[in-house]
N, C-alpha and C positions, 0 to 999 in steps of 0.2 A: 504493500500500500504506500509506504513511504517512498519507494523507488518510483512508483507511478506519479506521485505528487511532485517529485523532483523533476521528472521528465516534463510534466505539465508546466512547471515554472520555466524550465529552460526553453521549451517551445514558445511560451508566451514572450519571453525576452527576445528570442530570435526573431519572432514575427514583428515585434515593435521596432527593433533595430533595422530589420530588412525593409519594413515599410517606409520609415523615415529616410533611409539610405536611398531607396528608389526615388522618392520625391525630390531629394536634393539633386541627384544625378539627372533626373528627368528635366528639371528646370534648367540646368546648365546645358545639357545636350540640345534641348529645344531652342534656347536662346542662340546658340551657335548655328544651328541648322537654319533658323529663320533669318539670320543675318548674312547668309551666303550670297544670294542674288535675288533680284526683284523682277525678273522677266516673267511674262504671262505663264510660261510653262512651269517656272519655279514656284509661282504662287499656287498653282493647282496642286503641285506636290506638297507644298507646305500646308495647305488646307487639309489634305489627307493625313499628313503627319499630326496635325492639330487634333483630329478626331481620335487617332491612336493615343495621343498624349492624354486625353481625358479618360479613355478606357483604362490606361495603365494607372492614372492617378486615382481613379475610383477603386481599382484593385488594391493599390497600395494602402489607401485609407481603410479598406476592408480588412487587410492584413493587420494593421495597427489595432483596429477595434477588437478583432478576435484575440490578438496577443494580450491586450489590456484585460479583457475578460478572463482569460486563462490565468494570467498572473494574479489578478485580483482574487479570483476564486481560490487559487492555491494558498495565498496568504491568509484568506479568511478561514479556510479549513485547518490551517496550522493552529489558529487561536493562540498565537504567541503574544508576549507582553512587549514586544518591540514596537517601535513607532509605526512601521509599515503594517505590522500585524493588527495593531489597534485600529488604524485607519480602515483596513480591509474588512475586519470583522464587524466594526461599528456601522459600516455603510453597505453591507451585503445582505441584510435581512429584507424581507418583503416590503416593509414600510419604507425603508431607506431607498430601495430600488425605485419605488413609486415616486418618492420625492425627487430623486435624481432624474428620472425620465421626464417628469413634468418641468423641472427646472431647465434641463438640457434643451427641450423643445421650445419652451417659453422664452428662454434667454436667446436661443438661436434666432427666433423670429424677431425679437426686440433688437438684437445685434444687426440683423439684416436690414431693418428699417433705419437704424441710426447710422449705419456705415454706408448706406446707399446701394447695397446689394439688391434689396427689395425696394422698389420705388412705387409710392402711391401719391399721385398729384391730382387731386380732384379739380383744381383750378386750371389744369393744363390738358389740352386735347392733343394727344400724341400725333395723330394723323394730320392735324392742322399746323401745329407748331413745329414738328420735326419731319413732317412728310412721311411718317412711318406707315407701313402696311399692317393692318390689324386683322388677325394675329400674325406675327412673324418672328423668326429667330435668325440672328445674324452671328456668324463666327468671324471674328477679326484675328487672322492668323499671324499677322506681322505688323509691326515690329516694336520691340520694347525691351526693357531690362528683364533679366532672368526672374521668373515668377509672375510677371505682369502680363504675359502673353502665353497662349492665345486667350482671347477674351470673348465671352458669349454675351450678347445683348438680345433680349427678347421683349416684345410688346404683346402682352396678353390681352389687354383691352385698351380703351382710349385713355385710361387713367392709371393702369397697373402694368408694371414691367419689372424686369430684373436684369442685373448685370453681374456676371461672374468673372472675377479676376482670380486666377489660380492661387496666388499666395494669400489673398484675403480669404478665400474659401477654406484653405488649410488652417489659417489662423483662427477663423471663426469656429471651426470644429474643435480645435484645441482649447480655445478659451471657453467655449460652451461646456466642454467636458470638465474643465477645471472649475468653472463656476458651479456646475452641478455637483461635483465632488465636495467643494467648499460648503455649499448650502446644505447638502445632506449631512455632512459632518457637524456643521454648526447647529442644525436642528437637533441632532442626536445629543450633542454636547449640552445644548440649552435644556433639553428634557432631563438629562442626567443631573446637571447642576441645580435645576429647579427642585428636584427631589432631595438632593443633598444639602441645598442651601449654600449661602456664601456668595462672594463676589465673582465667582467663576463664570456666572451667567453673562456678566458684562463682556467678557472676552468672546463668548460664543455669539452674542448678539453683534459684536463688532465684526465677527467673521461674516455675517450675513451682508453687511454693508460693503466689506472688501470684495465679496463675491459678485459685485456688479460694477466692473470697471468702466463700462461705457455710460453708466448712469450720470456721471459727472457732466459729460458733454450734453446729454439730453436735458438735464435739469438746468444747466447754464443757458441753453438756448431758449428756455422759457423766460428767464429773467432778462435777457437782452432785448426782448420784445420782437414783434413780428417784423418791424422795419429792418432790424439788424440781424434777424435770424438767418437770412440767406447768406450774408457775408460771413457770419459766424460759422455756418455749416461748411462753407467752402474752405475756410481756414482750418477747421477741424479735419476735413477730408484730406488735406495735404499732409497732415501729421498722423493720420489714422494708423498706418502700419507701424510706425515707430512707437506710438502710444501703446498699441497692443503688445509689442515686443517688450516694452518696459513693464507692462502689467503682468505678463506671464510669470516672471520670477516671484512676484508677490503672491500670486495664486498658488504657486508651488510651495512657498514657505509657510503660508497660513495653516494648511492641514497639519504640518509637523508641529507647529506651536500648539494647536488645539489638542492634538493627540498626546503630546507630552503633558499637558494639563490634565487630561483625562487619566493618564497613567499615574500621575502624582497624587491626584485627589481620590481616585477610585480604585487604585491598584489594577487588578484585572477586571475592569468594569465591563469588558466586552462580553461577559457571560450572559448579559441580558439581551444581547443582540446577535445571537448565533445565526449563521446563515441557514436558510431552509433548503 
């Protein structure tokens, strides 16, 4: 049994590393391929490569998701008192998985709206203002920095559309996952500290606010008013990728801090949240 669990962990790690490795290499190779030549024949080839790019990208993301699930499950079954063991076992029960799923999807939609990936503009008619065909999907295969091409733009209706930029798509999934993990752990910690009493609940509640990195931009846009909202949004968009990259380390550190508090205050408190 122990041998099988070790194999499960190793497979999980391998899939995670493989998935991220493929994404990095994919971004670099595509950027070099797209910059070779811009003849009509070359553009046709690049468009076909762009389709293959997204197929491989989806497979790589799938590999990472499977790897994370296997690794998470392995750590939860160990029921250890280590930080990773506490995080896994605290967030792998049925209630926690429900919180994680709802947060992951909800934050993903919120992230899409605030980052411009999902666009809803009731005051703009796409076919009139942009000359767009409704519905339609466009693939921009060339040219840009690694990770920013190929880009997919779609007009679903006169007021709803979306734009997919590869690096922002990957970052959105990563941040949504980390936000889901932080929120799930914060909810579990808040419940535990509420039963135990003390100021530990303050740290758990703080974790819920840290778990929403793009909320700062959304709330700030409310206070600048409608007149300055457009300029503010454009300014935020220019720094969107960098802002997310800075946020990720915070979302990685926060679960460790909360898990250590749980270990100090409750010992092996994960016995109440055994995986099902």
